[in-house]
C-alpha positions as CSV (number, residue, x, y, z in Angstrom):
1,M,177.5,68.1,39.1
2,A,174.8,67.4,41.7
3,S,175.9,66.8,45.2
4,R,174.7,64.1,47.5
5,L,173.9,64.8,51.1
6,I,175.8,62.7,53.6
7,K,174.9,62.8,57.3
8,F,177.4,62.6,60.1
9,V,175.6,62.5,63.4
10,G,178.8,62.6,65.5
11,M,181.6,65.0,65.7
12,A,180.1,67.7,67.9
13,A,183.3,69.7,67.5
14,L,182.9,69.6,63.7
15,A,179.3,70.6,64.0
16,A,180.3,73.4,66.2
17,G,182.4,74.8,63.4
18,V,185.6,75.1,65.3
19,L,187.8,73.0,63.1
20,C,190.4,75.4,62.2
21,A,191.2,78.9,62.8
22,P,189.5,80.3,59.8
23,Q,188.0,77.2,58.4
24,F,185.5,74.3,58.8
25,M,185.5,70.8,59.4
26,A,184.2,68.1,57.3
27,S,180.6,67.9,55.9
28,G,192.8,77.1,49.2
29,A,195.8,80.7,47.0
30,V,196.5,84.3,47.6
31,N,199.5,86.5,47.0
32,A,200.9,89.2,49.3
33,A,198.6,91.8,47.8
34,E,195.6,89.7,48.7
35,K,196.6,89.0,52.3
36,A,194.0,91.4,53.7
37,H,191.3,89.6,51.7
38,T,191.9,86.3,53.4
39,H,189.6,87.5,56.2
40,D,186.7,87.8,53.8
41,H,184.7,84.6,53.8
42,G,181.6,86.1,52.2
43,S,178.5,85.4,54.2
44,D,179.1,84.5,57.8
45,K,176.1,82.2,57.6
46,V,177.7,80.2,54.8
47,Y,181.0,80.2,56.6
48,K,179.4,78.6,59.6
49,G,177.7,76.0,57.5
50,Y,174.2,77.2,56.9
51,F,173.2,77.5,53.3
52,E,170.7,76.5,50.7
53,D,171.3,73.6,48.3
54,A,170.7,76.0,45.4
55,D,173.7,78.1,46.5
56,I,176.2,75.2,46.1
57,K,178.2,75.5,42.9
58,D,180.9,73.4,41.2
59,R,184.5,74.5,41.6
60,T,187.7,73.8,39.9
61,L,191.3,73.5,41.0
62,A,191.7,77.2,40.0
63,D,190.4,78.1,43.4
64,W,193.3,76.5,45.2
65,Q,196.2,77.4,42.9
66,G,199.4,78.4,44.6
67,D,202.1,77.5,47.1
68,W,200.8,76.4,50.5
69,Q,202.3,75.8,53.9
70,S,201.0,73.4,56.5
71,L,199.9,74.7,59.9
72,Y,201.2,71.6,61.7
73,P,204.8,72.8,62.1
74,L,203.5,76.1,63.4
75,L,201.5,74.4,66.0
76,K,204.4,72.2,67.1
77,D,206.9,75.1,67.4
78,G,204.7,77.3,69.5
79,T,203.8,79.9,66.9
80,L,200.1,79.2,67.4
81,D,200.2,79.2,71.2
82,K,198.5,82.6,71.4
83,F,195.7,81.3,69.1
84,L,195.1,78.3,71.5
85,E,195.0,80.7,74.5
86,H,192.5,82.9,72.5
87,K,190.3,79.9,71.8
88,A,190.3,78.8,75.4
89,K,189.0,82.2,76.6
90,S,185.8,81.8,74.8
91,G,185.6,78.1,73.9
92,D,184.7,74.9,75.8
93,K,188.2,73.5,76.1
94,T,191.4,74.3,78.0
95,V,194.6,75.4,76.2
96,D,195.9,71.8,76.6
97,Q,192.7,70.3,75.3
98,Y,192.7,72.6,72.3
99,R,196.4,71.7,71.7
100,E,195.5,68.1,71.6
101,Y,192.5,68.7,69.4
102,Y,194.4,70.7,66.8
103,T,197.4,68.3,67.0
104,K,195.1,65.5,65.8
105,G,193.5,67.8,63.2
106,Y,196.6,69.4,61.7
107,A,198.8,66.3,61.8
108,T,200.5,65.5,58.5
109,D,203.9,64.8,57.0
110,V,203.1,66.9,53.9
111,D,204.5,70.3,55.0
112,R,204.0,72.0,51.6
113,I,201.6,71.7,48.7
114,V,202.0,73.4,45.3
115,I,199.0,73.4,42.9
116,A,199.6,74.6,39.3
117,G,196.9,73.9,36.7
118,D,195.9,70.3,37.2
119,K,199.2,69.3,38.8
120,V,199.4,68.9,42.6
121,T,202.8,68.5,44.3
122,F,203.3,67.2,47.8
123,Y,206.5,68.0,49.7
124,R,207.6,65.8,52.6
125,A,210.9,67.0,54.2
126,G,211.9,68.7,51.0
127,K,211.2,65.6,48.8
128,L,208.4,66.0,46.3
129,T,205.9,63.7,44.6
130,E,203.3,64.9,42.1
131,A,200.3,63.9,40.1
132,T,197.5,65.4,37.9
133,Y,193.9,65.5,39.1
134,A,190.5,65.9,37.5
135,D,187.2,67.0,38.9
136,D,185.3,64.1,40.6
137,G,182.3,66.0,41.9
138,R,181.4,67.3,45.3
139,E,179.6,66.0,48.4
140,T,177.6,67.8,51.0
141,L,178.1,66.6,54.6
142,A,175.5,67.2,57.3
143,Y,176.4,67.5,60.9
144,K,174.6,66.8,64.2
145,K,174.3,70.5,65.1
146,G,172.4,71.1,61.9
147,N,175.1,72.9,59.9
148,R,176.8,71.4,56.8
149,G,179.9,71.5,54.7
150,V,180.9,70.8,51.1
151,R,183.9,68.7,50.0
152,Y,185.2,69.3,46.5
153,I,186.7,66.1,45.2
154,F,189.4,65.5,42.6
155,K,190.6,62.1,41.3
156,K,194.2,61.3,40.1
157,T,194.6,60.9,36.4
158,S,198.4,60.3,36.3
159,G,201.5,60.7,38.3
160,D,203.6,59.2,41.1
161,A,202.2,56.0,42.6
162,S,202.6,57.4,46.1
163,M,200.3,60.3,45.4
164,P,196.7,59.7,46.6
165,Q,193.9,58.6,44.3
166,Y,191.6,61.3,45.7
167,I,192.1,64.7,47.2
168,Q,189.2,66.6,48.9
169,F,189.1,70.3,49.7
170,S,187.0,72.0,52.3
171,D,187.3,75.7,53.0
172,H,183.9,77.1,54.2
173,R,183.1,78.1,50.6
174,I,180.4,76.6,48.5
175,A,180.9,78.4,45.1
176,P,183.8,79.4,42.9
177,E,186.1,81.8,44.9
178,K,189.8,82.0,45.5
179,S,190.6,80.3,48.7
180,G,192.6,81.9,51.5
181,H,193.2,78.6,53.3
182,Y,191.8,75.1,53.2
183,H,191.6,71.7,54.8
184,L,192.7,68.9,52.6
185,F,191.7,65.2,52.9
186,W,193.4,62.6,50.8
187,G,193.4,58.8,50.3
188,N,192.9,56.0,47.9
189,D,189.3,55.2,48.7
190,R,186.8,58.0,47.9
191,A,184.2,57.0,50.5
192,A,186.7,56.4,53.3
193,T,188.4,59.7,52.7
194,L,185.0,61.4,52.7
195,A,184.3,59.9,56.1
196,E,187.5,61.3,57.7
197,L,186.5,63.9,60.3
198,N,189.3,63.8,62.8
199,N,192.4,64.6,60.7
200,W,192.2,67.7,58.5
201,P,195.6,69.0,57.5
202,T,195.2,72.7,57.0
203,Y,197.2,75.0,54.6
204,Y,197.8,78.7,54.3
205,P,199.6,80.6,51.6
206,A,203.4,79.9,51.7
207,D,204.2,83.6,51.4
208,L,202.6,84.4,54.8
209,S,205.1,84.7,57.6
210,R,204.4,82.8,60.8
211,E,203.3,86.1,62.4
212,D,200.9,86.7,59.4
213,V,199.3,83.3,59.9
214,L,198.8,83.8,63.6
215,H,197.2,87.2,62.9
216,E,194.9,85.6,60.3
217,M,193.8,83.0,62.8
218,M,193.4,85.4,65.7
219,E,190.9,87.4,63.6
220,H,188.4,84.6,63.7
């Protein structure tokens, strides 16, 4: 399915490619044996958002199968403090500024997501809601800096009323590949969800310990 190019001239942080520890920002499973592979994002150029249109390929929910944990609780409990300090040493923000930036980005009440086949389950404080989703195309987002990102979009076909009509994945990848982590955007309006650039709940495999997650993030 062809992808449209959507330009976002703002969001310098997004354009700078610093959205998440290993991930992206605007325009995700592995098991324990694959933990070491989560550092492999393929081409660094693609990871940073520079690629040719011809290289963009359709993807299915198979790339994000698995059980996933939110980074938001880890940010709030101090697990990611060393990551914030690491970012501040080479970035353009102080530790407190990075904390505020990631707090806005990671914020979510969905602390766990399980994806099995076409079924997506959200967990909020241990209570689950679920729905099935089908491919609804992809969109390429262009940023002010000149780099780009791809959102892979899925539309709800059945399920709980409280589940969003649309979910959109972004994980620095532009072709079929098992994801090691991802940012997920969701909402009931496709275009409005696509335009969200400030809040990007981020998920890592649930079988990674807090120390494992921190290690993964420090590697980038």
